[in-house]
VEXDREN-2710 file (C-alpha; in Angstrom, 1 decimal):
% VEXDREN-2710
k/r/px/py/pz
1/MET/-128.5/97.2/232.1
2/GLU/-128.2/98.3/228.5
3/GLN/-128.7/96.0/225.6
4/ALA/-125.8/95.5/223.3
5/ALA/-126.4/96.8/219.8
6/LYS/-127.4/94.1/217.4
7/LYS/-125.6/93.6/214.1
8/PRO/-127.6/94.7/211.1
9/GLY/-128.9/91.9/208.9
10/ARG/-131.6/89.5/208.4
11/PRO/-134.0/89.0/211.4
12/ALA/-133.9/85.6/213.1
13/LYS/-136.5/83.1/212.0
14/TYR/-137.6/80.2/214.1
15/SER/-135.9/81.9/217.1
16/THR/-132.4/81.2/215.8
17/PRO/-130.5/82.8/212.9
18/MET/-130.8/80.9/209.7
19/THR/-127.7/79.7/207.8
20/SER/-127.3/80.7/204.2
21/THR/-128.0/77.1/203.2
22/GLN/-131.4/77.3/205.0
23/ARG/-132.2/80.6/203.4
24/GLY/-131.4/79.1/200.0
25/GLN/-133.6/76.1/200.7
26/GLU/-136.5/78.3/201.8
27/SER/-136.1/80.4/198.7
28/ARG/-136.2/77.3/196.4
29/GLU/-139.2/76.0/198.3
30/ARG/-141.1/79.3/197.8
31/ALA/-140.2/79.3/194.1
32/PHE/-141.4/75.7/193.7
33/GLN/-144.7/76.5/195.5
34/ALA/-145.2/79.6/193.3
35/MET/-144.6/77.4/190.2
36/LEU/-147.2/75.0/191.3
37/ARG/-149.7/77.8/192.0
38/ALA/-149.0/79.2/188.5
39/TYR/-150.7/76.2/186.9
40/GLU/-153.9/77.1/188.8
41/ASP/-154.0/80.8/188.2
42/LEU/-151.8/81.7/185.2
43/PRO/-152.8/85.4/184.7
44/THR/-151.6/86.3/188.2
45/ALA/-148.5/84.1/188.2
46/SER/-145.1/85.8/188.2
47/ASP/-142.9/85.5/185.2
48/LYS/-140.3/83.6/187.2
49/ALA/-143.0/81.0/188.2
50/ILE/-144.1/80.7/184.5
51/LEU/-140.5/80.2/183.4
52/GLY/-140.1/77.5/186.1
53/CYS/-143.2/75.8/184.7
54/ILE/-141.8/75.9/181.2
55/GLU/-138.6/74.4/182.4
56/ARG/-140.4/71.6/184.1
57/GLN/-142.5/70.9/181.0
58/ILE/-139.4/70.8/178.8
59/GLY/-138.0/68.2/181.2
60/LEU/-141.2/66.1/180.9
61/MET/-141.0/66.1/177.1
62/SER/-138.2/63.5/177.3
63/ASN/-140.9/61.0/178.5
64/PRO/-142.7/59.6/175.5
65/ASP/-145.9/59.1/177.5
66/GLN/-146.0/62.7/178.6
67/LYS/-144.6/64.4/175.6
68/GLN/-147.8/65.6/173.9
69/THR/-149.3/66.9/177.1
70/ALA/-146.1/68.6/178.2
71/ARG/-145.8/70.3/174.8
72/ALA/-149.4/71.6/175.0
73/ILE/-148.9/73.0/178.5
74/ALA/-145.6/74.6/177.6
75/GLY/-147.3/76.2/174.6
76/ASP/-150.0/77.7/176.8
77/LEU/-147.3/79.0/179.2
78/VAL/-145.3/80.6/176.3
79/ARG/-148.5/82.1/174.9
80/GLU/-149.2/83.7/178.3
81/LEU/-145.7/85.3/178.3
82/ILE/-146.1/86.5/174.7
83/LYS/-149.5/88.0/175.5
84/ARG/-148.2/89.6/178.8
85/HIS/-145.1/91.2/177.2
86/ARG/-146.7/91.9/173.8
87/LEU/-144.0/90.0/172.0
88/THR/-144.1/89.2/168.3
89/ILE/-142.9/86.0/166.9
90/GLY/-142.2/86.0/163.3
END
């Protein structure tokens, strides 16, 4: 008996095809994990992860107790992007 030709597309994960909602959720989870790892190893972090970290720090600046720390961390992240892409601010 011949196998029917499969439709081209994404391979099944977890033995059943994933819905677009599940794929989106997994993508967001991977991006979040990359963002958390970026704090630990900044030179090897992706630009997307660093930008996610900056976004998170900006959100934390609204809290008066965390404002100074968040500002300092965001500054470090921005400096990394400036160094990486040889940007000039002036």
